[in-house]
C-alpha positions as CSV (number, residue, x, y, z in Angstrom):
1,M,-42.9,20.8,34.5
2,S,-42.7,19.9,30.8
3,S,-41.3,16.5,29.5
4,R,-38.3,18.3,28.7
5,G,-37.6,19.2,32.1
6,A,-37.6,15.7,33.0
7,L,-34.2,15.5,31.0
8,V,-30.9,15.1,33.7
9,L,-29.3,18.0,31.8
10,V,-30.2,20.6,29.0
11,L,-31.1,19.1,25.7
12,A,-30.6,21.8,23.0
13,A,-31.9,21.1,19.7
14,A,-28.8,22.2,17.5
15,L,-30.4,21.6,14.2
16,A,-33.2,24.4,14.6
17,A,-32.2,27.7,16.0
18,A,-35.9,28.1,17.3
19,A,-36.2,25.0,19.1
20,P,-36.7,25.8,22.8
21,R,-33.8,25.2,25.1
22,P,-35.0,22.6,27.7
23,A,-34.7,22.7,31.4
24,R,-32.2,20.9,33.6
25,A,-33.2,18.4,35.9
26,D,-30.7,16.6,38.4
27,E,-30.6,13.0,39.1
28,P,-32.3,12.2,42.5
29,P,-30.0,11.2,45.6
30,A,-29.0,7.7,46.1
31,P,-30.6,6.0,49.0
32,A,-28.7,5.6,52.1
33,S,-29.0,2.1,52.0
34,D,-27.4,1.7,48.5
35,P,-24.2,0.0,48.3
36,D,-23.1,2.1,45.8
37,A,-23.6,5.3,47.3
38,Q,-20.2,6.2,47.3
39,A,-20.1,6.0,43.6
40,K,-23.2,7.6,43.3
41,A,-21.9,10.6,45.2
42,R,-18.8,10.8,43.0
43,A,-21.3,10.9,40.0
44,R,-23.2,13.5,41.6
45,V,-20.1,15.9,42.0
46,L,-19.3,15.0,38.4
47,L,-22.6,15.6,37.3
48,D,-23.0,18.9,39.0
49,A,-19.7,20.3,37.7
50,G,-20.5,19.2,34.3
51,N,-24.0,21.2,34.6
52,Q,-22.2,24.3,35.4
53,L,-19.9,23.8,32.4
54,Q,-22.7,23.2,30.2
55,D,-24.6,26.3,31.2
56,A,-21.5,28.1,30.7
57,G,-21.3,26.9,26.9
58,D,-18.4,24.7,27.5
59,H,-20.2,21.5,26.0
60,L,-16.8,19.7,25.5
61,G,-15.7,20.0,28.9
62,A,-19.1,19.1,30.1
63,L,-19.1,15.9,27.8
64,E,-15.9,14.9,29.6
65,L,-17.5,15.3,33.1
66,F,-20.5,13.5,32.3
67,R,-18.5,10.6,30.8
68,Q,-16.5,10.5,33.8
69,A,-19.8,10.4,35.8
70,H,-21.1,7.5,33.7
71,A,-17.7,5.6,34.5
72,A,-18.0,6.1,38.2
73,Y,-21.7,5.1,38.2
74,A,-23.4,3.5,35.2
75,S,-27.0,5.0,35.1
76,P,-29.1,5.8,31.9
77,R,-29.7,9.0,33.1
78,L,-26.1,9.9,32.8
79,R,-26.3,8.4,29.2
80,V,-28.9,11.2,28.7
81,A,-26.5,14.0,30.0
82,I,-23.8,12.7,27.6
83,A,-26.3,12.8,24.6
84,T,-27.1,16.5,25.5
85,S,-23.6,17.7,25.2
86,L,-22.9,15.9,22.0
87,W,-26.3,17.2,20.6
88,N,-24.9,20.8,21.6
89,L,-21.8,19.8,19.8
90,G,-23.5,18.8,16.6
91,R,-22.5,15.3,17.1
92,F,-26.1,14.2,16.4
93,R,-25.3,10.4,15.6
94,E,-23.8,9.9,18.8
95,A,-26.1,11.6,20.7
96,S,-28.9,9.3,19.2
97,E,-26.8,6.2,19.8
98,E,-26.5,7.5,23.5
99,L,-30.2,8.1,23.8
100,E,-31.2,4.5,22.3
101,A,-29.0,3.1,24.9
102,A,-30.4,4.8,27.6
103,L,-34.0,3.9,26.6
104,A,-32.6,0.3,25.9
105,T,-32.1,-0.4,29.5
106,G,-35.9,-0.1,30.2
107,S,-35.0,1.5,33.7
108,L,-36.0,5.2,32.7
109,D,-39.3,6.5,34.4
110,P,-42.0,6.7,31.7
111,Q,-42.0,10.4,31.5
112,L,-38.4,10.7,30.7
113,A,-38.9,7.7,28.5
114,A,-41.4,9.5,26.6
115,E,-39.4,12.5,26.6
116,V,-36.1,10.7,25.2
117,E,-38.5,9.1,22.3
118,A,-39.5,12.7,21.5
119,Q,-35.8,13.7,21.5
120,L,-34.9,11.1,19.1
121,G,-37.5,12.1,16.6
122,E,-35.8,15.5,16.7
123,L,-32.3,14.0,16.5
124,A,-33.7,12.0,13.4
125,R,-34.2,15.2,11.6
126,A,-30.5,16.3,12.4
127,Y,-28.6,13.5,11.3
128,A,-28.5,11.9,7.7
129,V,-28.6,8.4,6.8
130,V,-26.9,6.3,4.0
131,T,-27.5,2.9,3.2
132,I,-25.3,0.7,1.3
133,T,-26.8,-2.2,-0.7
134,L,-24.4,-5.1,-1.9
135,D,-24.8,-7.9,-4.3
136,A,-25.7,-11.1,-2.8
137,T,-22.5,-12.5,-3.5
138,D,-20.7,-9.8,-2.1
139,A,-22.5,-9.3,1.2
140,A,-21.4,-12.1,3.0
141,A,-17.6,-11.2,2.9
142,A,-18.0,-7.6,2.5
143,R,-16.5,-5.2,4.9
144,V,-17.9,-1.5,4.8
145,H,-16.3,1.5,6.2
146,V,-17.9,4.9,6.6
147,D,-15.4,7.4,7.8
148,G,-13.0,4.8,8.7
149,R,-15.7,3.3,11.1
150,R,-16.8,-0.5,10.6
151,V,-20.5,-0.5,9.6
152,A,-22.3,-4.1,10.1
153,V,-23.8,-5.5,7.1
154,E,-26.9,-7.1,7.7
155,G,-29.4,-8.5,5.2
156,G,-27.4,-7.5,2.3
157,A,-27.2,-4.0,3.3
158,A,-25.2,-1.6,5.7
159,V,-27.0,1.3,7.2
160,A,-25.1,4.1,8.9
161,R,-26.2,7.5,10.0
162,V,-23.8,10.4,9.9
163,D,-23.8,14.1,10.7
164,P,-24.3,16.5,7.7
165,G,-21.3,17.2,5.9
166,A,-19.1,14.9,3.8
167,H,-18.3,11.2,4.1
168,A,-15.7,8.7,2.8
169,I,-17.3,5.3,2.1
170,V,-15.1,2.5,1.5
171,V,-16.4,-1.2,0.6
172,E,-14.0,-4.1,0.4
173,A,-14.5,-7.8,-0.4
174,P,-12.1,-10.6,-1.0
175,G,-11.2,-11.2,-4.9
176,A,-12.1,-7.2,-5.7
177,P,-10.6,-4.1,-5.6
178,P,-11.9,-1.4,-3.1
179,W,-14.9,0.6,-3.9
180,T,-14.7,4.3,-2.8
181,E,-17.1,7.1,-2.6
182,T,-17.2,10.7,-1.2
183,L,-20.6,11.8,-0.3
184,E,-22.2,15.4,0.9
185,L,-25.0,14.8,3.0
186,A,-27.6,17.3,4.4
187,A,-29.6,17.3,7.5
188,G,-32.1,14.8,7.2
189,E,-31.1,13.3,4.0
190,R,-31.5,9.8,3.4
191,R,-29.3,8.3,0.6
192,T,-29.0,4.7,-0.9
193,L,-26.0,3.6,-2.7
194,G,-25.8,0.4,-4.7
195,V,-22.6,-1.4,-4.7
196,D,-21.6,-4.3,-7.0
197,L,-17.9,-5.2,-6.5
198,E,-16.3,-6.1,-9.8
199,P,-13.8,-9.0,-9.8
200,A,-10.4,-7.9,-9.7
201,P,-8.8,-8.4,-13.0
202,A,-6.9,-11.6,-13.9
203,A,-3.1,-11.1,-13.3
204,P,-1.2,-11.4,-16.7
205,P,0.6,-14.7,-17.0
206,R,4.1,-14.7,-15.4
207,V,6.7,-14.4,-17.8
208,V,10.1,-16.0,-16.9
209,E,12.8,-14.6,-18.5
210,R,15.9,-17.1,-19.3
211,V,18.7,-15.1,-18.6
212,V,21.7,-17.1,-20.5
213,T,25.0,-16.2,-19.1
214,R,28.0,-16.5,-21.8
215,A,31.1,-17.6,-20.7
216,P,33.9,-15.8,-21.9
217,A,35.5,-17.4,-25.1
218,L,38.8,-19.2,-24.8
219,R,41.5,-18.7,-27.1
220,G,41.1,-20.8,-29.9
221,T,42.8,-24.2,-30.7
222,G,43.9,-25.3,-34.1
223,A,46.2,-24.2,-36.9
224,R,47.2,-20.6,-37.3
225,A,49.5,-18.5,-39.1
226,G,51.6,-15.1,-38.3
227,A,54.2,-12.8,-39.3
228,S,56.1,-10.1,-37.1
229,L,58.6,-7.3,-37.7
230,G,61.5,-7.0,-35.1
231,V,64.0,-4.6,-34.3
232,L,67.5,-6.1,-33.4
233,V,69.4,-4.2,-31.1
234,D,72.9,-4.7,-30.4
235,A,76.4,-3.1,-29.9
236,G,76.8,-2.4,-33.5
237,G,73.4,-0.3,-33.6
238,P,69.9,-1.5,-34.6
239,G,68.7,-3.5,-37.3
240,A,65.5,-5.2,-38.7
241,A,64.0,-8.7,-39.5
242,A,60.8,-10.1,-40.3
243,A,59.7,-13.5,-39.2
244,I,56.9,-15.5,-41.1
245,G,55.6,-18.8,-40.0
246,G,52.8,-21.1,-38.5
247,G,51.8,-23.0,-35.6
248,W,49.4,-25.2,-33.9
249,G,47.2,-24.3,-30.8
250,V,47.6,-27.1,-28.8
251,T,45.5,-25.8,-26.0
252,P,44.1,-22.5,-25.2
253,W,47.1,-22.0,-23.0
254,L,49.8,-23.2,-25.4
255,D,51.0,-22.9,-29.0
256,L,53.9,-24.5,-30.7
257,G,55.1,-22.9,-34.0
258,G,58.0,-22.1,-36.4
259,G,59.0,-20.3,-39.3
260,V,61.6,-18.2,-41.2
261,I,63.5,-15.1,-40.5
262,A,64.5,-12.8,-42.9
263,G,66.8,-9.6,-42.4
264,G,70.5,-9.0,-42.9
265,Q,71.0,-12.7,-42.7
266,V,68.5,-15.8,-43.0
267,G,67.5,-18.2,-40.4
268,A,64.8,-20.3,-38.8
269,W,62.9,-20.6,-35.5
270,A,60.8,-23.3,-33.8
271,G,59.1,-22.8,-30.3
272,A,56.5,-22.4,-27.9
273,T,54.3,-19.8,-26.6
274,A,52.4,-20.0,-23.2
275,F,49.4,-17.7,-22.5
276,A,48.0,-16.6,-19.4
277,R,44.1,-15.8,-18.8
278,P,43.4,-17.5,-22.1
279,A,39.6,-16.1,-21.8
280,A,40.7,-12.6,-21.5
281,A,40.6,-10.2,-24.6
282,T,44.1,-9.3,-23.5
283,R,46.8,-12.1,-22.5
284,P,50.2,-11.8,-21.4
285,T,52.5,-14.4,-23.1
286,A,56.0,-15.9,-22.7
287,T,58.2,-17.4,-25.7
288,V,60.8,-19.8,-25.6
289,A,62.5,-20.7,-29.1
290,L,65.4,-22.2,-30.7
291,V,66.8,-19.7,-33.3
292,A,69.6,-20.5,-36.1
293,F,71.1,-18.2,-38.8
294,A,73.2,-19.6,-41.8
295,A,76.1,-17.1,-41.9
296,G,78.5,-19.1,-44.0
297,Q,78.1,-21.5,-40.9
298,L,75.3,-22.2,-38.8
299,E,74.8,-20.2,-36.0
300,P,72.3,-21.5,-33.5
301,G,71.0,-19.5,-30.3
302,A,68.1,-19.3,-28.3
303,R,65.2,-16.6,-27.8
304,L,63.2,-15.6,-24.7
305,A,60.4,-13.1,-25.0
306,L,57.7,-11.8,-22.9
307,G,54.8,-9.8,-24.3
308,V,50.9,-9.5,-24.6
309,E,48.6,-10.6,-27.0
310,W,45.4,-8.6,-28.1
311,R,42.3,-10.2,-29.5
312,A,41.3,-7.9,-32.4
313,T,38.3,-10.5,-33.9
314,D,37.4,-14.1,-33.3
315,R,40.2,-14.9,-35.7
316,V,43.0,-12.3,-35.6
317,E,45.0,-11.7,-32.6
318,L,47.6,-8.8,-32.5
319,T,51.2,-9.4,-30.6
320,A,53.8,-7.1,-29.0
321,Q,56.9,-8.6,-27.5
322,L,60.3,-7.5,-25.9
323,G,62.9,-10.3,-26.6
324,V,66.4,-11.4,-26.2
325,E,68.4,-13.6,-28.3
326,L,71.5,-15.4,-27.2
327,Y,74.2,-17.0,-29.6
328,P,77.0,-18.7,-27.3
329,W,78.4,-20.6,-30.0
330,V,79.4,-17.8,-32.6
331,P,82.8,-16.7,-33.5
332,D,84.4,-14.1,-31.0
333,D,84.1,-11.2,-33.7
334,H,80.0,-11.8,-33.8
335,V,77.4,-10.3,-31.7
336,T,76.2,-12.8,-28.9
337,T,73.5,-11.1,-27.5
338,L,70.6,-9.3,-28.9
339,V,67.6,-7.3,-27.7
340,V,64.4,-7.6,-30.2
341,P,61.3,-5.8,-29.8
342,A,58.9,-7.1,-32.1
343,L,55.1,-6.5,-33.5
344,G,52.9,-9.1,-35.1
345,V,49.8,-10.4,-36.5
346,V,48.3,-14.0,-36.1
347,A,45.5,-15.1,-37.8
348,R,43.4,-18.5,-37.6
349,P,41.5,-20.0,-40.5
């Protein structure tokens, strides 16, 4: 029997179609005194079933059964069987790793060990090898992944066996952006890549924008001047009157003022106006004033008005009010109550 015939299973050379197909050898039965006889017996059943699948060309099914057999009874010969299925599936890297593990146990008989070494030589022509060399400053902390599989870095380099085809390589190190490369490797090819990880660019200085929130401007205080035009409505029909005057903004909420009235009669007024929401552009207003007309004799009265003031600019406001004027001390033939809607403008220097 040739050295190939000493293998547990068929070791098919998937690389070269002309390579001879090795014969199958079964593992010898366990001695009856072996305390692991039951485990060996189960492994033997699984091995036989896997051989049948292997003969039928179902290498993936055979691989599963061989792995179950090895889990039941860890034998280096069963690793050889696993390697056979992997080889037939074109998974040369894994096949070589299984054969190396079987050889490393030192428990294979010399003939089988020699055959395994020969098979490893054939596999070395089937898989490719990529070597990633690193700068000395990067090697200590670098992490190298080939197809997502971590590869150890030793002596400043990471060496990975891969099957023929395309492979993704990623090298990472603290403080540097990842280095990535995709390689297409042929059977038996050996490729070396030199990687020098560039430090990550320094982050730009952080610019903190100072956000200044401007509080709404309150209604101004101080001197002001204004004019308004009102329509006088009473039982005798409408009339018109204009009021001109000035005042003082005591606070943003209160103005005091006075002035003259010109219309059908001449008069004067003095009063106070209160403002709600002094910071708003449109503010409700309420006015209380004393009014007096000279119509042959002094005719005093009072004015109550509600309205709004709208800030047109920083120094100009427009006003609209609806007021009621009461004259309780006028002669019986005079009007005692007037409804006075009015529009006006107020300016501050």
